[in-house]
Structure formats: C-alpha cells, structure tokens
N, C-alpha and C positions, 0 to 999 in steps of 0.2 A: 330201774333196770337191773341194778345189783352187780353187774359185771360187764366187762368189755365184750364177752361172748354174747351176752344178751343184747347189748347195743348193736353189735354186728348183725344179729338175727333180725332185729327191728328194721335195720337198713335193708337187709336182704328181702324181708317180707314186703316192705314198701315197693321195692323194685319188682317183685314177683306180681304184686297186685296191679300197680299202675302200668307196669311193662306190658301187661296183657292187652292194653288198649292199642298198642302198636303191633301186636302179633296175632290178631284175630283172624287174619286171612281175608277180612272185608274191611272197608273203610270205617274208621271211628271218628266221631265229631264231638268237639267240646264247644259249648256255647257259654260264654262268660258274660254275666250281667250283674255281677256284684264284686265283692273283694276276691282277688285271686293272688294270694300271698303264699310264698313257699310251696308247700305241698299242693295247694289249690292251683297254682300256676303249672306245677309239674303234671297234674292230671291233664291239663290242656296240652303240654309239650309232648306227652306220651301218645296223644291222639294223632290221627292222621291229618285232620283238618281242624281249624280253629276260627271262630268268629267272636267278635266282642261288641258289646252294647256301648254306644258312644257316651252313655251316662253312667257306666260302671264306676264303682267307687275308687279302686286303685289296683294296680298290677305291680308285683315286685317279687324278687327273690331276696328277702332280708336276712338270710341265715348268717352271713358274715358279721352283721351287726350284733348278733347274739353269740358269737364265738364258735359257730359251726359252719357247715357248707351245705349248698343245695344237694341233698343226698339221695333223692328219689328220681334221679335222671337229669336234673337241671344243669349240672356242671358238664355233662356230656352232650345232651340234646340241644341246649340253647346255642352254644357256639357253632354247632353244625347246622343250625337253622338260620341264624342271623349274622354269622361271621364273628371273628374273634374280637374285633374292636368294639362292636356293639355289646357283645357278651361281657366283656370286661367292665363296661359301664354299668350293666344291670347287676352283675354278680358281685363286683368288688367296689367300684367307685360310688355308686348310689348308697349302698349300706353304710359306707364310711362318711357320707355327707349327711349326718343326722338321720340316717335311714330314709333317704329320699325315695318316694314312690313314683310310678309312672301313671299318667293319665291315659285313658284308652287310646286317644289319638296318637300319643307318643309311642305307646306300645305297638300300635299298628304301623306307624312310620318306621319303627326299628325292624319290623318284619316278624314280630312275635305272632301276629294274627294274620290270617289270609284275607279277612274281610271285616269291615266295620259298618254297623247299621244304626240308624237313629233309634232312640228308646221306644218311640210310639209304635213301631212295627217290628221291633227287634226279633221276636221269636218267629213271627210269620216270615220275615225276610231270611232268617237263618235256615229255616226248614226248606224254603224254596231254593236257597243256594245249595243246601245239602242234597236236595232232590235232583238238582241239575248235575251234581257230581255223580250221584248214583246212576243217573240216566246216561252217563258217559259223555255228557256235553262238555265242551271246553269252557272252563270257568277261569276268570282272572284271579291269580293268586299273588300276594305280595312277594313271596319268595318261591321260586321253583326249587324243590329239593335237589341237592347235589351240585349246586352252582357256587359253592364257597371256595374262594382262593386260599390255598394252604401253604404254598411253598415259600413265599417271600414275606407277605404281610404278617402271617401268624407269629413267626419267631421274633420279628421286629417289635410287634405290639406287646408280646410277653416281656421282652427285655425292657422296653420303655415303662411298662406297668411296674415291673420289679423295682426299677430305679425310683419311680414315683412313690411307691410304698416305703422304701427305705428312707427317702427324704422326708415324707410326711408323717409316718407313724413309727419309724424305727423298726427294729426286728423282734420286739417282744410279743406282739399279738400273733397268735398261731394261725387263726382261721383265714386271714387274707392270703397268706402264703400257701396254705393248703389248697385254697380255691384256685390260686394262680397256677399251681402245679397241675391240678386236674384239668383246667382250661388248656394248658399247654399240651398235655398228653391227649386231649380230645381230638386233636387234628388228625390222628391216625388210629387204626385198630378198630375192633368191632364194638357194637353197642354193649355186648356182654362184658367185654374187657373194661369198657368205660364204667359200667355199673359196678363191677367188682372193685375198681379203684375207689369209687364213691363209698362203697361199703366199708372199706378199711379206714378211709379218712374220717368218715362220720363216727365209726366206732371209737377211734382214738380221741377225737375232739369232744364228743358228747359225754365221755367219762372223765374229762380233764377238769382241772381247777378253774380254767378261764371260763368254761361254759357254766359251771356252778356259780361263779361270781356274776356272770352276765345275767343268769336267771334271777338272782337276788336283786341286781340293779334294775332289771326290767320290771320286776314286781314293784320296786320303789316308785319308779316313774309312772307306771300304769295305774297303781292303786293309791299308794301313800300320798303322792303329789296331788292327786285329785280330791283327797279328803284331808286337808291340812290339820295337823294335830294342834289343838289349842285355839282354833278359830272360833270366835263367838257366833251366836245365832245370826244368820244373815238377815233376819227380820229387823235387827237393830240398826242395819246400815242406813245411812242417809242417802237419799237419791241424789246423784250427781248430774246436774243439768248444765253446769259451766265449770271449766277448769282454768285455774290461774297458774302460770309458771313464772317464777321470779328468776329473771335472767334471760338473755337472748343469744348466748354463746352456742357452741356446737352441741354440747350436752342438752341444754335447754331446748334447742331447736329439734333435736332428736326426740325428746319427750313430747314436744308439741305435735310432731308428725304422728307419733304413735297414738297419742290420746285422741287426736281428731279422726284418725283413720278407724280406730277401734270403737270409740265411744260415740263418734259422730255428734258431738255437742260443741258449742262455742269454746274456743281455747284462746286465752289472752296471754301474751308474753310482754314483759316490760324489761327495761334496762336503764342505765344511767343517762344515756343520750340517744337521740333519735337515730343516729347513724348505725349504732349497734342493733337497735330494734329493726331497722329497715333491712340490715344484712341478715338477721335471723329470719324475718318473714320471707325474704327473697330465697333463702336456702330451702325453707319449707315448701314454697311454691315450686321451686325447681325440682325437688324430690317428688312432689306430686306429679309434675310433668313427666318425669322419668317413668313413673308407674303407668301413666297414661300411654306413653310411647310403647311400653312393653305389652300393652293390652290388658294390664291387670286392673285398670280403671277405665270406664267409658268416660266420654267428655263431660256428660252431665254430672256424674259422680265427682269427677276431678274438680269441676267448677264449684260444686257445692262445698267440697272440703276446703278449697282455697278461701271461699267466702266465710267459712267458720273460724278462720285464723285471723286474729287481729293483734297488732302490736302498738305499744304506746309508752310514753314516759309518765303518763298520768296514773298513779297508783290508785286513785279513787275508783277506778273502773273495776277493781277487785271486789267491790261491795256486794255484787250478786254471785260471786264464785262460791261453789259448795266445797271444792277441793283445791287447795293451793299447795304446790310443791316447789321447793327452792332448788336451783341448780347454780349456786354461786360458789365463790372461792372456799376451799376446804379449810376454814378457820372459824373457831367457835364464835369469836367476837363478831365477825361479819354476818354469820347466820343469825345470831341473836339480834343484831341490829335490823336486818331485813324483816324478820318475823315480828319484831316489836312494832315496826311501822305498819305492817299489814294487819296485825291483830286489831288495831284501832279502827280499821276500815270494814273488815268482813263481818258477816252475820255471826251471832253468838254460837250457832251450831255448825258453822263451817269447819272443815277439817284442815289442819296444817300437816304437811309431810316434808321430811328432810331426806335428801338423797345422800347424806353423808356416808362415806365408805368405812370410816373407822372412828369417828369422834363420838363422844357420849351424847346420846339423844337427850338424856335427862338434863345434862349441862346446857345444851342448846336451848332447851325449853325453860330453864330455871328463872328467866326474867319475864316470862309470859304471865299475864293475868290469869290465863286459863291453860296451864300446861297439860291438862287432861285431854285437850283436843289435838295434841301433837303425837305423831307416830313416825317411826323410821320407815322409809320406803326406798330400800337400796337396790337400784338397778345395776346391771352389769353390761359392760361394753362388748360388742356393739349393741345398743339398746334394742334395735328392731329384731335382732337375732337371738340373743341369749334369753333362755326361757325362765330364768329365776328372778324373783324379787324377794329379798330378805325383809320381812316385816318385823320391825323392832318395837317391843313394848317396854315402856318405862314403868316405874312404880306408880306413876300418876295416870297413865293412859286409860281413858275410858273405853268401855266395851263398844260404844257407838263408833268411836274413832277407829278402833281396831277392826270392827266388823266392816266398816266402810272401806278400809284399806284392802281387806281380803276380797271384797266384792269387786272393787275397782281393778285389782290385780287379775282376777279371773276374767273380767270383761276386756282387759287388755290382751288376753290370750297368754298370760304368764302363769307359772306355778309359784305359789307363795309358801314360804316356810317361816314360822314364827320363831323369833330368837329373842333372848334377853338382851338388855342393853349392856353388852360387854365389849371391851376393846376389840375392834376388827370384826365383831360379830362372829360369823362362822368362816366364810370363804377367805376373807382377807387375813384373818388371824392365822389360818393354816398356810396360805400362800406366802405370808410374811415369814413363816418358819422355813419354808422351802427356799425362798429368796435369800433369807439371812444365812442359811447354811452354804448356799452357793457363794455369797459374798465372803463369808469366813474363809472358804477354801482359796478364793482368789487372793485375799489379803495375806494368807499364809505363804503364797508364792506359787499356787497351782495355775498353769496356763488355762485361759478361759475355755478353750476348745475341749480340754481334758475334763473340766468341770461339767460342761454340757453333756459330754458322753457318760460321765459317772451317774447322771440322773436318768439315763436311758431306761434302766430296768423298771422305773416307776410307771413307764408307759404313758406319760403325759403327752398331750398333743404338741407341746413344744418345750424346749429346754428353758431353764429359769431365766437366763439372760435374754433369750429370744422373747420371753413373756414380758420381762421388764421393759424391753425396747418397744413392745407393742403398747403397754399401758402408759408408758412415759416414765422417764428416769426421775423426774421431780415428784410424781405421784408415788413411785416406789420408795423414794427417800423419805417422803412424808409419812407413809404407812410404817416404814421401819422405825422412825422416830417415835410414832405413837405407840407401837408395840414395845419398844425398849423402855419407854417411859413407864408403861403399865407393868411390864414384867422384865425388869433389868437382868434378872438371873437366867432367863430362858431364851431371850431373843438377841440376835447379833446385829449390830449396826456399826458403821465406821464413818467418822466425820468426813473422810475423804470422798465418800459416796456423793455428798452434796456438791463437791467440786466437779465430779463427773457429770452430775445432773445439769450443770450449767453449760455443758458443751453442746455444740450444734450436732456433732456426730460422735457417738460413743463406741459403737461396735461395727465390725465388718461382717458381711454375710455372704454366703454362696448363693447360687441361683435358686436353690430351694428354700431360701430364707433362714437357713441354719446359721447360727453365730460361729464364725471361724477364728475371730481374733479381735483385738482392740484397734480403734482408729489411732492414728499417730498422735492426735491431741490427747486421747485418753491415756496412751502409754506414758506421756510426759507427766500427766497429773498423777498417775498411779505409782510411778517409779519410787518416789521417796516413802510411800506408805506400804509397799508390798514387802513381805518377808522372804526368807529363803528356805522355808521348810514346807515344800509342797505336800499336800495330802494325797494318799492313794485313792483310786476309784472306790475300792472296798470301804475305806474309812469314811469317805464322803457319803456314800450311799447308806451306810449303817447309821451315821450321825443323823441324816435326815429321816430315815425310817424310825429310829428310836425317838427323835424329837417330835415327830408327828404322833406317834403312839402316846407319848407322855402328854402332849397338849390336848389330844382328843379326850383322854381319860380325865384330865383336869376340867375340860369344858363340860363333860357329863357330870362330874362331881359338883361343879358350880351351878348346874342347871341352866346353862346357856341354851340348850335344847333338851327336850325330854329324853330322847333315846339316840343311840348311835346311828340308827337308820336315818334320822334327820340330818346328821352331819354328812353321811354318805350321799344323801339326796342333794344337799347343797353343793357338794363338790362335783357331782355328775352334771347338774344343771347350770351351775354358776362358774365352774372352772374347767369344764370339759374333761373331768377325770374319767378315765375309760371304763366302759362296762366290764371289761375283762378283769379289772381290779375289784369290781363291785363297789366303786367309790374308793375308799381307802381302808376301811377296817378289815374286810376279809383278807386283803393283801398283807396288811401289817400282822395279822394273826398268822398267816401262812409263812411269812418270812421270819417269824420268831421275834419280831420287834415288840409286840405286846408283852410277851413273856419277859423280855429283857427290861422293858420300861416299867412294868408294874406287876410282874409275876403272875399274870393270868392272860385271858384273851377276851376280846370284845364279844365273841359269839361262842356259845356252848350248845351243841358241838360246833366246831369250826366249819365254815363254808368251804368245803373241799369237793373235788371230783369223786366219783363213785369209788375208784380204786384207792383213794387216800383216806377214806372214812374209817 
C-alpha cells in the first residue's frame, strides 16, 4: 500500500465496486456455495438477495481476528440486515473466539441469507427462487428489510459488548473497538455515510503495527505450523494401532478422550487401583455422552468410541501398544519408575512419550534400556482446545520416535513444534518469566490488582495471577522452582509462594474472572513476606519486556528452537499470545525491549505498520 492514502483508496474502491450490486436499479442475487469469508460475504451483503448452499464450507467476517474491520460494507450492512445483537456475534465475538466460523444453517438462522437449499439441487433451486422474485411473486425471506429495532436494543447491546471486551481482552487491541464503534453508528445515517466511516477505520488499522503483526502471526499459523521445522520424514513413523496412557486422573482421561476420538484406535488407561481406573473410564464415557447429546456424535459412533476405551490395573496389557504416554505426577523419579516398568512389557519398537511440562526428558529416560524410543510430547490445558504440542528431542531420540510423534500430533489435529530438551522448553520457560516478574512485584509490596493492570499492554488473554489460578498454584510453584534451579540469576521465585499454593483459595475475582485481590487466607500468608517498596506499572512492564527479550535471545543462542518464528508460534498456539503482538518478538522489537536487552532486534527490518517503516 505504501501509505494511509493508498489504504483509504483501496477501501473506497472496494465500496465502489461491491456497492454497485446494491445500486443497479434492478435486483442482484448472490448464490453462496463455498467459502464466504470477509470480502466474499460482503459481495453477498451488498446484493439485494442471498441464498446459501446447505453444504457450503463456512461463512464469516473474520477481519477483527486479523486486526482490521469488515471494510467493504460489512460493518454497516450486516447490523441493518440481522440486527445489532447478531451482528456483534458475527463481527466481534466469533473472531475473538479463535476465529469461529458459521455453518450455512447458522448463517441462515441469523438472517444473513434469505433462503437455504440442499447441495444436490442448489443452483437449480436458487435460480427458481430468483426467477420468482423477478416475476414479482411473493417469496419467503428470512428477514424483511427495514424491520430492525434501533431505539432501545441497539445502545444497550453496544454498552454490554464494550463491557465484555474490556473484561475479556483489555483495551490494547484496536480492531474490536473500531468495529464496535462502526456497528454503533450503523443504526442511523445513510449507506454512503456508513461506507465512508469504514474507509477511514480501515485506512487507519491496515497501516498500523497491530495489523502488520497480525499478518506475521497469521502466516506462522497458516504456513509454518503446517510444515514443522526439523520434523523427520513421516515415512519413518511407526503405525499406531493401540495407545497406552499411564495414569487415569483428569489429564490422563483428557488424553484418552482425545486419542480415541481422533485416532479411533483402542486406548488403554491404567492406575494404581481399580477405583481410580473406573473413575477415569466413567469420565471418558460421560464426555462422549455429552458430545452425543450435542449432536456432535451419532449413537453408533459414540458406542464405538466407548468400546475402544478400556481401563485396568494390569500393566501387562500394554504389551501390544505402539505409543505409550505418561500423565503421572510431575517428578523425575515417578516418571522414571513408571517408564521402567512399562519398558519391560512393550514391544522393542514401541514409542514412549512424556507429557512433562518442564522436567528434563533426557533425565527421565536416563534409566531406560532404550532411551532412543523416548520423546517429549507436551500438551497444553485444556487438552481438547489448545492447538499446540511441544515435541521434545533429546540427544538420544531416534528419528523413528520423533517422526511417530509428529504424525500422531497431526492426526490428533494439533500443531507440533520441535524443541530441544531445555528447562521449560518454550512456552513454560517464557510464562515462568512473566509469572516470576509478577510475583517479584507482589513481594516487593505492589497490590495484586495493580500488578495485573501493569501487564495489560502485553495484550495477553488474562493477567499473570489469573493465569496462575487457572493452571494451579502448585503447578506454578513447581515450574518456578524448576526454572530458578536451572537459571538462578534470571528467574524469580519465593519460598512463600509454596505456602500460598497450599491454600484452598488464593485470590478473589470479579464477575469477569479478573483478579481483584487476595483471599483473607492468602493475605495472612503473604503478610510477613511482602516488602514495602511497591513497583510502578512502568517499572513492572519494562522488567517483563526486557526479561522476555533477553530470554528469547538466549533460547535462540542455545538452539532451543531454530528461529524466533518458532518461539512466536509456540506462544500464539500454546499460551494464547495475541495475533496483534505477532507472538512476542515483533512487540518486543517495537517497544525497544530487544534493543535494551541485547542491542539489536529480532527482525530486520522490524515488523511495523506501513507508516512506521
């Protein structure tokens, strides 16, 4: 584009071309039988009438997900077609839910389309329907134009949406608020005025830093994630016909559910006693039942999946498993013990995988007769939702084990990133830095709510203590200990943190889930350990920025991953790091943290908006 003027001109030309569909003086028709995303859907919205094929791939306005807005009519036409509440869902809520798309029936139910027809006779039915319109016959439409309520619902919906955004994502992302403003103003004025507002909003956003970072992040997720760097030839992978899971707790049960659904092979879980095993199997069956109730599985498929899951205390049944993963207590000795038992039972070419979040995979495998069969296979919580698996290679790991791990990850519907066997791997190492700096500020004497706010400009989906409360205080304390043990000069931990982790309730939250204070129990535990020199928001933010920049540079120097793009990809997929930051490195370059930490930048030239290049 080169400039904001050019960006504005692109927006205006889009409106000029697509806008003609609504200004022809005769009816125009859009027949949607494939993907209709962004501009594709706006072609339909600018038309007088719309039909959709019941088998069409997806319908969406995903622009907010990428740091811009629907700029060729979507922000004005959609709310005036389907009402403000439905438009807020399509334009803002869905893009912020991992870019959720609409199925054709959902789009029809919302009123985006006038008619929906089966795939077999779609074109024929659409032409007949259009013919009836042109013949002046009365046709049934999902929405009759002009029947949108604007006086009371509109401002209330906008106000509620603004509160939701501030609660869920803070105020750093620009595009959701720009979209909200456009949707608000769409309740009045002419189409020309609405289009002119879209031109200005699009010109500003598309030339900004957040859009540039979003494009970088989008490229990582769409391209790099699908071709993992360092993955061996998939022809080396062992075919997995049965999966073993050591453990029957919540994490193990989540693994079992994912493996049986995606691989559709027998899955065996074991534990120390039958009661734990039965509880795990019951959980899996219950979750399958929920999917069946929601219509995501038919009864035959649900019964088949239930039959594939078995549980026992008899470890000899691991004998014919091709891939065995542990989900036991996060302690090296425990993992060594269970693998030692299983290795004697399984076939020589079976693969062993550890889900450790921060322990040394090499140390876990050090007592194995065949450590080359062990690979790190680190999931993120919640297992079914988070798209990343960190695959960890040790100095012993064989290509066959590594290749199998990558193929299994892909078949599970996950994106895999290869990482060296370093403390915390990628995501937890950097999250430990974030959490450690948050803890440091608290123990200096900074109120917890002030610490949460200080992290706001990072644009993370939740504050550090909100995240700690989600993953568990004991887990967080354990990760901090691991990182401080490995890198005592760079990571912060406090013994008092373990006392907090033993409490039933540590923090208080508001209705939106944000941390607003400590529980009374926590205040008592903290009192003797907290200092009286609170840090300012500026100091806290700069410390975490500089700490992240330093740590990422060291990880690259150590060869934890080949390139900074892999670190950003891990943070986006495994920690929900926002697209508008591009992961972390473009943001740290932009904020000057890279220069302060190591005198250079991660990207040359930096990833900046058009007007900052």
